[in-house]
N, C-alpha and C positions, 0 to 999 in steps of 0.2 A: 503188494503191499505189504508181504511181510518184509523185505528187504528195508520197505520206506520205514516199519515201525521199529525192527531191528537197530536201525540207524539214531531215531530219537529213546532208543533206552538204553543210551550208551552210560549211563549212570547205575543202570540192574541189565550186564550183558547176559546175565543167566535167563533172567526174564526175558531177556529181547530174542534170544536163542530158543528158550519154549514156546515162546511166540509163534517163530516162522516154524517150528513141525507143526504146531496145531492147526495152523493155516494151510499147511501143504497136506494135513490129515482132512480135512475141512471142504480143500479143494475138490477131490475126489468121491466124497460120499454124495448119494444120492440127497435130495429134496425128499425130506418126510412127513404127511398131513400136515402142508403148507396154508390148504385152500387158495392159492393162489396160482394161476397157470405156468409151466414152468419158460412158457417161449414170451413169455410179458418181461421185459425190461422194467416195465415202471407199473405199479398196481397203484389206482387212486380211490378214495373214497368220495365221489360226490355229495354224499348228505353224512350227517352224523351216522357214525360207527355203532353196532352194538355193542362193543365192548374195545377197551383201551390195554394194550400191556402195561405192567409197569413192573421192572425187575427191580429185585430186594437181595444185596451182595451182605450177607454177614457169617461170620462164624456164631451159630445157634448156640454150639454150647457152649457157651462162654457166658461169663458175666453180663456183659452188654448184649450177645442175642438173644440172652437169656431174658433182658427186660425189652426189647425192639419188636420182637416177633408179635406178642400178642397187642403189643400197643398199634403197631401196623395194621394189622390186622383187625383191630376195632376200629381204626381208622378207614378200612375199606368199606367195612360194614356201614357205619354211619353214613358214609358218602352215599353207597348203593342204594340208602335209603333214605337218603336225601331225595327230593326229586325237585327242589332249586334248583341243584348244580349238577352240572353234566347232561341234565333233560335227559333221561332216557341211555343214556349211555353209561356202562357198567365199567367199573375197574375191576381188571384182572390182575390180583398182585402172583406174580413168579418169584418163589423164593428159589435160592442158589446158597449154600452152605460152601462156604469157603477153608470151613473146618482145618485155620488155623495155621495155612501151610500156601507159600506163595505158587508154589507148584498148580496145588489143584484149585485155588483162588483164582489164576490165571487161566487154568481148563473150564472153572465153571463159568468167569466171566465170559469167555469167547461163546460159548456153549448158551448164556442168558441172552445175548446179541445176537445169536439166530431167531429169535423167537420173535422179532419186529416190534420190542419194546418202544416204547417213545420214550422212557424219562428210566432210568435207571437209579435206586435211592442204596447208597452203602459206598462202598465198605468201610469198615470199623478199620480195617487195616491200613495203616500208612504204607507199606511197602505194597501192596497189592492195589492200592489207589493211586500212586505212581503207574504202575503198568495201565489201570483200566483208563485211567484219563488220556492215555495217549491211542486206546481203543476207539473211545467213543469221541474222542476228535477224529478221527476217520469217520465212524458212523455217522458222527454229527447227531449223537443224539445227549440229549443234559444227563449230567450226574450231580444228584444231590448225595452230598458225603457227610459222613459224620466221623469222618478223619479229620485230628487236629493236627497233622504235621502244618507246622509255620510254612516251609518251602514247598508244599501244594498252592498255586497262584494261579489265577486266574491268566496272568500273562502268558503263560509259558501254557496252559492247557486251556482254551478257551470256553470249553465247554463243562470245564468245571465248577462244580459250585458248593460253597462248606456251608450246609445245615445246621449248623453251631460253629458255637466259638472258638477259637482258634487259641492254640496254645501260645501264641504270642503273648496276646492279652492275658493268659495264666501266669506266665513267666513273667510281665511286668507288673503284675500285683505282688507275688515273690519278692521280686526286687523293692518293691517299698516297703513290705514288712521289712525286708533286714534294713532297710534306711530309718523305717520305725523304731528300731529296738538298738537303733546303735552299731548296729555290726557291720564289719566291713568284708569279712572274707567266709565262704562257704565252701564245702565240700558236695559235690555230686554225685549219687548213686543213679543209672540209669541203664534200660536196656541197649543193648548195641544194634540197634534196627533203624530203620530210618524215625521210628517214631523218638526213640530216646534220645539220638545222635541231637536230631535238629531242632529238636524242643529245648535241648541244655544248651544247642547252640543259641540260641533266640534267649536265653537266659543269660550267656553269659552278655551279648550284648546290652539286653536290660543293665546287671549289675553294672558294666563298663558307664554306662549314662548319669550312676550313682557314685560312681566314685568305689567300687566294689569291685569285686572278683571273685570270682573259681579258684581257689588253689590248689584244688584237688580233684581230676575227675576218675571215678572209677566203676568202670562201665564192665557188664557181663553177656556174656550170649543168654538167646530167649530160653535155650532150653539147659540154662547153665544149673548144673546138681547143689545139691544144699551144701556139696564139700567146698566147691567152687567158691561160693556166695560167703561161705565163715573165711577162707584164706583173704577173699576179697575184703570182708571187714575190717579184720586183721589188720590188715592193713592202712586200713581207715582210720582205725584207732590212734594208729600209730602218728597221724598228722595232728597238724597245730591246734586249726581248727576244729569246732564242736559245733559250730550250724551244718548240720547233713539234709538234703535235699534228696528227696527221691521221688524219678520217675521212669516209672516202670510199667508193666503190663498188668491188670489188676487181677488177672488168675494166677500170676506168679508171684507178687507183690508180698502178699502176708510171710513168707519163707524169708524174707530182709528182715521183718521186726523180729520173727524166731529165733533167726541166729544172731542179730544184736542185743535180743533178751537175753541170751546164753551168755553171750559175751559182757554182758554187765554195761551195756552202753546203750538203754533205757534208764537213765538213772541222773541223777543231780550235776548239773552242768553242760549237760547236752539240752540240745534244741533239733529235734525232727520236727520235717514238714514234707507231708505227701501233695503231689498233685492230685486233681480229680480222681486219680484210678481208686482211691482209698476210700471215697467217699460214693463212689459207684460199688464198688466190694458190700460196704456198711451200710447201704439202702436197698440191695438186690436181695438179701436173706437175712432172715434173724443169726447175731453170731454170737457164740456160745462164751460164754465167762473169761474162759482161758482164751481165747484167742484175743478180748476186749483186754488182758489184760496185758496184753504185749503191747498194747497202744496207748497207755497213759502217759495224757499230758501231750502227744502227739498232735500239732498244728495240719489239718488238711483243707484241700481246698475245696468247691461243689461250683458248678456252672450254676450260675443263678437263672432262676423262674421265677416268674413274678405272681405273689398269689393270687387268686380269682375265685370266684363259686363255680366258672368252670373248667378248672384244674382242681379243685375238691371233690368236681363231684364225679370227675375221671377216676381220680384214686378212690374212692369208695366203691366203684365197681371195677375195681382192678382183680381182685379175686375170681368173680364169675368169670372174666374172659376167657375166651377158648383159647388153648396155648401158654396161659399164663401158670397152671403147675402150682409149687411150691413160691417161686418165686418172688421178691418184691419189685415196686416201682423205685425205679432211679430218672436221673436226668436226662439219661441218655430215653430211655421209652418217650418222656416229655417231645425230646426234639423230632425223635422216627415220626409219633404221630401227627409232630405239626408238618413234618415233612411231606408227608402221604395229602394230606390237605393244600399243601402248598402244589402240591402236582397237581392236585385235581381241580384248583381256583385257578392256574396257570391253563390246562388243560380244556377247561370251561372256554376261557376268553381266547383261547387261539383256535377252537371251532366255532364259535361263536363269529369271529371277526374271519370265518370263511377258509379256515387252515382246515388242508387234507393231510391224512394220515398216512401219505405214499412213501414207498420205500424204492430204491432202487439198486437193481441186483447185478449190474455192470459196473467194475470198478476199474479202472486204465490208470495205471502205475509205469512210469515213465515211458510211454509210448506204445506200452503193451498192453493187451486187452487178457482177462481172464476171468473166466466164467466161475466166482464163487457165489453159486447158487444159496448157499446157508447163510451168510452173511451180502445185508444190503445198507445202505444209507438211507439216512430218514432223510425225504427231501425236507420236511417242514423244521428240519433242527433247528435253526437258527431264529426261524421267527418264534418257536416256545422257545428256546432263551431266552429272548425277549422278552418274552410273557412271564417269563419265568423271574425274572430282575425288576422286574415292572411291579412285581405282586408287595400289597401290606395287606394284614391283616394280624387279627389278634390271637392269638391260639393258647397253648397250654402252658408254654414258655415264655408267653409276652410276647411283645409286637415283633410280627415278621417281615421284614424288610431288608434288603440288601443296599450297603452304602455306594459310592462309585467302585470302591477296591474287590467290591461281589462279598464284599463278609455282613454279616449278619450286624447292623446297627445295635448300639448301648449294651455292649460288652460289657460283664459284671458277674462275679463269684463269690462266693457266699464263703468266710472263713471259719472253721470251727474248730474246737480244744474238744480230743477226745477225754472223756473225765466219767469212770466208774462205768455203766452199763451202757453209756450213748454218748452224745457231743451236746456240747454248748456252742451256741453261735456267738461269738465273737464282734462281728461285723459284716462289714460287706468291705468289698474296693469293686469300683465302677473305672472305666477309662474317663469318664465325665471328672469325675470330683475325688477320685483317689479312697481314702482309708475312711470309711466312716460308720457309724452304728445305727445311723439311720439309711432304712429302704433306698436303693437308687431309684424306685420310681417316686418318691418323694425329693429327691434333688436335682433327677431332671426339669423340677417347675421352677427350680433357681437359678440364677446363674453360677457358670461352672468357678469352681475354687480348688485350687491344688497347695494352697498354700500348705506351710508347714504345720501353722497354727488350727489349722481346720482338719486335719489327720487325728483321725482317735478311735480304739480299739478298745474292746470292755476288756477286763482284767483275765488274765489267762494262767492257770495252774500248769506248770511244767514239768517234762519229768521228773522224777522223784518229788512229788508231790508239795512242790516249794510253788510260790507265787514272785519273789525276787526274779528279776527278770537274770539269765541268766549272763555272766561276762563274755560267751562264745569262744573261748580260746583258752588252750592252755599251753604248757610247753610241751612239746611232741614227746612221747613217751619211746623215744627210739633209741636210748643212749646214747642221745648226740648233742652235750651242750653247747650253747650260744660261741658263736665261735668271734671274740672282740678283739678288733684291731687299736692297738696302739701304735702311735707315733713314735720311733728310735728316736730322740733328741739328741743332739751332742750339746747345745746351750739350753740355760734355763731348765736346768732339769728340777725344779722346783715343782715343777705342774707335774713331769713324768718323768720316769728313767727307770732303768733296768733296777731288779730287786734281785739277790741270791736267795731270799725267804720267799716262802709261799704269799698271794699268788703271782710270784715274778714280778711284779711292777709295784712302782711306789710313788706317791705324790698328791699337789695338791687336787689333781684333779681324778686320781683313781679312790682316794678318801671320799669325795664328793661323792661319788659313782656307788661305791660301796654300801655309805650310809643312806643312800636312797634305794638301794637294793632292801636294805634290812626295813622298810617300811610297808615296802609290798606286801599285800594279804596270801603269799605263794611264793616258794622256790625256786631261784633261777640260776640253775646250774650253768655253767659260763669256765670259758678257759680264754686266757689272754694272748694276742697274737703281738708279737711286737715288728711294726712296718717300718723298713729302711735297713742300710747297711751301718748304722751306728756313723758313719764317717761325715756324714753331711746330713741336715734336717731332711724328712723326705718333704716330697711335694703333697702337702692337704687336697690339693683337687684332685690328684690320682689317687690319693685313701679314698676318699667319700665316693667317686667313681667305681673302684672295688667294692663298696659298701649297696652302690645300686644295683651291679651287675652280680648279685647273688656271692661275692667271691666271699663276702665275710656278714654276718648279721648284724653286727655295729661296731660302729669306732667312738672311743672314749679317750680325751684329751683334749689338748686348746686348742678348740674345730671352732673356727670365727662362723658365725651365722650370716651368710652373706646370700644376695639374691641368687646365683645360678646354682649353688648347692642346693638350696631349699626346690627348686626345680625337682630334681631327680631323688632327694631323700627327706626323710622328717625331722625334724628336729625337736628336743624337750623342748623344755623352759630355761631361758637362760640362767646358767648358775651364776655368773660373774658377767658385769659389766664391762664390754671395750671398746675402743673407738680406736683411730689413729690420732698420734699425735707427734708435733717434732720436738726433738731437741738439739742443743746447740751449745758449744763452749761459752761461757759468758765470762765479764771481768766486771772488776768493783769499779763504780764511780764515784767521784768526789763529789763535794757538796759544789755548788756554782754561787759566783755572787748574783746570781737573778735568780736565785733559787724562789726567792719570796714572791714570783711570780709564777710560778709553777699550781699554786692551787688552784687556778682557774685557768679556763680554757678563754683563748685569744675573742670566740663569742661571748664570752661572759664576762669579760673586759670591758668589751665596747659597750654589751647592753647595759651593764652596773652603770657604769660613766654616765652613758645617754641617759638612764634614769635619775641620776643625781641632779642631773641639769633639768630634765624636766620636770621634775618635784620642787626644785627651788623656783624656776618659770611659775609653775602654776601656784604656789603660796606666794609670790608676792605678786600676780596679780589678783588674790583673792584678797590682799590685807594694804594694796597701795590706798587705797580710797580713804581707808579708819585708820591704819597703824601708821602715824610719821615715822615710825623705823625704817617702814620702805620706801618712805620720800627722799626726794632731795634731786641732785641734777643730776642727769642721764650716766656719767662717768662713776657716779658713788653710787645709785642704782643696780648697774648691771655688778661691780664688786661684791654688793650685800647679796645679789641671789648667787655668786658661784659662792662668795662664805657661806652662806647659808646651808646651800646644797651639800659642801662635804664638811660641815660641823657637825650635819646630822649624822656623819659615818662614826663618829665617837658621843654624841649625845653633848655638844658642845656648844650649841647653838646658841646665842646670848639673845635674839632677837624671839620675842614675845606676839605671838600669834592671838590675834580680837577676836575675827572672823569666826563664826562654826563652824562656814566649810571649809577655814584654813584649817581650821583644828583639827577636822575631820580627815582632810587628805594628810598632814602631817603623823598622825594618830596610825593611819595604814601604814606608812613611806616609813616611819619609824620601827614595825614591827617587823618587816621587809629587811629594815637594816642590822635588826636584831640577829635575825635567823643566816643573814650574810655573813656577819663578823662573824659568828658562833664557827659555822661552816669553813670559812678561812681558815681559822687558826686551828682545828683541828686537823685539816688538810695541810698548812703546812709543818706541824707539829711531826706529822706523819712523815713524811719529806723529808726532813731535816734528821730526824732521830731514826730512821728506820736503814741501813745498810742496803743501798741501790748495787746492781748488779745490770750490765747494759750484754748485750750481742748484737752483732748486724747483722744477722737473722733474726727477726721479728716474726714471725708466724710461715703458714705454709705457702701465703702472699708472696711474700719477699723470696720464700724460696724458690718457690714457681717462676718470678722474675730473674733470677741469677742464672747463671752459666756453671754455677759449682755443680760439682759432685753431693751425690746423695746415696746414704747408707741406709741399708736395706736388710732386714734378717731374710737369711735363707731358707726359700721353703713358704714364705710368707705369702699370703694374696695381695700384699700392700705394691706390690712390682704390678699386677695386673691392673690395680689401680690408679697407680700414680700412670702409666702408659696411656691406659684408656680413657680415663675419664678425666685425667688434667695434662693430658697432651703433653708431658714430660718425657724427654727425650730419653730412650732404654740406654744409651752409650753413657750418662749420667747416675745409672745408676749402678749398684757396689754392694754384693750380697757381704754379709758379714753372718760367719757362725755364732758364736758367743760374745758374754760378755767381756771378756780379754781384747777380743776383733772390734767391738765397739769402741773400748778408751782407745787404745792405740791410736785406728784411724781418726776421733775427736782430737787424738794430741797431737798427732802430724799435723793435721788441716789439709787442705785442698792445694796447695802449693807443694807439698810433701808427698802427695800420696795417698792422700787421707780423703777425709771428707771436711766437707761443710754444717752437715747435720744429719741428724737420720730421723728416718721415718718409723716409726713402729709403733703395735699396739701398745695400750695404756697398763695394763697388767706387766707386761716384757720392762717397762720404761721404768715403772714404780721398784720393778726389784733389782733395774740394772741401778737406780740413782740409791736404792739403800746401801750402796756398795763404792759407790763414788766419792771423790771427795769434795764435793759441793761445786767445782769449775766447771759442772757442765749442768743444764738448768730447762726444765722443757718451756720452750717460748709459746706463744700464740695462744689459742686454743685449741680445744679438738673437735679436726673436723670433720670426722666420722663418729656414727653412733650405733652400735651393733653389741653381740654378747657371744658368748662361747657357750655350748650347747653339746649334749650327746647326741649322735646322727645314728638314726637305725634304717633300715628299709621301707620304701614308701609303701603307707598304708597299716606300717604295724603296730599292733595294738598295744606293745611295750611301751610305747614314746606316748601315750597320752597317758598311762598309769606313774611311766617315771618323771613326765612333768609334774603330777601331783606330787608327788613324793619329796620331788626339790622343792614344791611351794611350801609343804610342809618342814623342811629343813630350816628356808627360809625364816617363818614366823616363830621357831622353835629356839631358834640361835646358834641352831649348830653348824650351820653354813657360815655363820660368822666365828666361830672358834677352828672350824679345821683352815679358816682363809688367815687366823693368826697363828698355828701352828706352822705355816709352809711360809708364809708369804710374811716378812718385814717391812715394814713402814722407812721410806728416807728419812732421817733428819737432818737433811738439806731442804728449807722452803723454798719454791719458786720465789724471786723476787727481781726476776728480770724486769718483768712489767710494772712494778705496784707503785712507780712514780706515774704513770700513766693512768694506773687504775683511781689509784689517789685523788686526782684532779676533777674538778668539780665543772663539770658542761652545763649550759643552759637547758636542758632535758630535764635539769632538776629542779629548776629552780622558773622554769616558763610560768606555771602557775601564779608563783607569787607575784611576778610582774606583771603579770596579767589581772589580778585583780587590785591592784596600786595604776596600773594604768587606767581600769575604770574607773575607779573613785578619783583621780584629776581630772577626767573628762566629763564626769556628771557634776564634779563640784563647777568646773568653769562652765558647762553649759546652762546649768539652775543662775550662776554669777549674771552672766550676759545676757540670757531673759528675763533679769530683773534688770538691767541697766538698759536695755532696747526698749521696755515696758515705760520706765519711767522718764527716758530721753524723747518718745514717741509722743507722751502727755504734757511734758513742761516744757518744750523745746520752743515756741512760740515767746515765753513769757522770760526765757534766757535770753532769745536772741533780742528780744526789744529793750532789755537793759542793756547791754552792752554794744549792739553794731546799732539801734536806730533811732533817729530823733525824737526828742516828743511829741514834736509840733506836726511827725509825719501820722499818716494815719496806718495803723496795725494790721498785717495782713497775715492771716494766719497760716504757718506750713507745716505740712504732715513730717513722718519719718521719710517718707518717699523720695519730697524733693531737699532734704537735709542733705550739706555736704560731709563728706567721711573727715576732714579737718574738724568740723564742728562736732561729729560722734566721741574722735579722740579726744577734743576737749571737754567734751562734757565727761567723759570716763577718766580722765584725768584729775576731775575737779574735787575736791574732799568730799566725805558724806556729809560732813555737817554743813558747807557751801548749799550743796543740794537741800537738803531739810529746812534750811532758813527760806531758800526760795518757795519750798511747800505753803510754809508761815504765812509770805507773804502775799503769795495765790490767793491762798484762800481767804487772807483779810480781806483784799483787795475785791475778791467777790462779793464778803459782806458789806461793804460801803457800797460798791453799785447798786445791791438791792436795796440798801436803805434807803438811798437817795430816790432810785426810781419809784419806791412806796409812797415817799413823801409828795415827789411832783405827784402823784397820784390822787393825792388826797386835797392838795391844792387846788387842780383844775375841775374837781366835783364840787367844791364849795361856791355859795353865791358870791 
């Protein structure tokens, strides 16, 4: 067994060695006072036993030990006094003091296991808990531990049950606090043992999920002296972050704050967050004012225990409990009390289900038999373990129930702010809903909500008696100014270049950076470091990578913000807009004999001509029946339509419109013609009066389609963009160093070893054009959008403050003044595409044409409806007069039987003829009615 345990204790070899020695000693000792026959391999209890041994492993002379011992004693007394549980079986609580020592704790644990305990409670020490967990696994004894080390897992230790909340949840509460207040980096001070290391490891994982991190870990041994802690805090004070997490043992933790106070670190600008150890200290005993003075403004976490009458009743009788002494109650006391009751409930269920408290004294390891009479395996351990995991009851700490991972359900902590002589509860954290000022028990009744808008805490008084949330960082007080890398450019030195005078560099980018630094509310010591050999432009991707790899603190210069770079560094707000454009040689274009056609596009000409004819035809239809100017032979009418249509272009049409519908259509059309004429005149004037320049390269699309060489700036990201995004062959790209190389390559052209065009960012091109002789211009449109910014290391708080400063420079006009100081504008205007820009397309006029077309169709619709109505009503009379003999009987024909020829003939009649027919019909109907009345009177007379 000793060999087996030693192998399982590989992560704590010294404890494994101790355990082997102890087992050897135990093996040769005789059994004393056990009340069990030595020759019996298994002892069974057929009926309920009179007592059950439960072990308690704690350092009782400690903050936690002084609280748990009276609580556990009270729990045993309450259980033994309660006849409804265990029914005659009493609990015998056996105390073992680990004495804050791994060696002593291991020995005490082994001796405790010799006493046939059914359940062990404790220890508080994570290191000892690791060793004891291996022992109870072999002996099948369930362990209810108050150790908070998150690495103590039921997967590794099947008989391990944590009877208190894990530090895993406490660290996630701290991570949520960090995010809530907008901080990104913390410093962790912790004791260098299993408890401290594993807790801080969990904190690092929790912060990483929130895009925050531990920037510095300050560990000290459990027995560190005050001088050692002082040296440690001096190093901490040299760091950038001012958010300090303290995760230490309760018995030595106050020393950290005492030293910090002497170093002036409990003051304005600092944030101190202590894990539950501090609240345990403050709750366990009255604290003198001098100690409280060390903790002013500190945030502390405390295991949350639900408020209840049962809890308050227990607190009221605390002082009367045996072993309480001068100690006060803390959260560990509540969990210890509940642990004893949990053990009692599980044992009661175990015995009720027929379980026997039987122990085996024969241990067979690797085929060999060892008579370890003092260490015996609990035969019912697995069954009792299942009873423990299935328990559910409400104790002093709240609901006691284990989840599938054997953790207590509903993990939560109180968040305290140390003020004056006490503490103020500013809120709660729960794994259910995050930060809240409402108790977790209330939130459990509602759906879970961890959205950022639902996270709330009360106001805090921070160290230094300030209420404003600290920034959380300062420039490190270690004599090391920021190392700012600057590209050592060969060309375009107006942006950044070497300078003999301090600070050693100059240019547009440097002036913007220095102006932004002056707006910060704190000094930023810094040095500029040139990057590159000065013979060619440096590779900006390599420069950014060096910042990301902590070789430099930041990069200042003409650094383009692109996707790949934002993944590894943080950029400020862009201080100048940028984007890729194409420049190419241009030549003057002489005016063409067909220039008068250029104001309109082909589509515009076609649609305009079509509407001239459409409107002419519509007006002819509407006027034909009533206006003699629109009548005559077919050839004359066709000429009238064409003449009338195009004469409206000059408002010189001589035909008058008589119908209301015709006037309506003409009014709309004349308005359209007015707009078209005015636009055409303006566009033609622009085309004929402005000097035109042209280039065979019209933009990035035509450049991409050609096979001509393309110039790019040396070191620019444009190379990768053209190759990867636009699939341009790398062989076509030629790197150019400076403005002179630009001008020479464009002048020589692709046939003489030059380039057809250059692709570069707009700020460079504007500077280049300001020195050109206007024979080179930007062609096409800017085909990417980006900007230049300053690069900082990932999650650097300075990036945020600098972004705010850049916005202030933009708002107060300083950014534009710096721009005008360094960057001159070109006197040449880009005219290579103004002819195309001045052309009017259908997209600018389709609304007018739509209105005109709708007006025409509405007017024609009304006209044809009226004609059809007339034709359907008076067709019989019209036909009878023109085509039918008077002697023949008149047969009525409706519209449905009329021929198309008759309808066209009816439409072609003059309106006056139709009206005459109306009058004749009405007269005939009157005469017929009169004759009918006369005949009726004659027939009725005698």
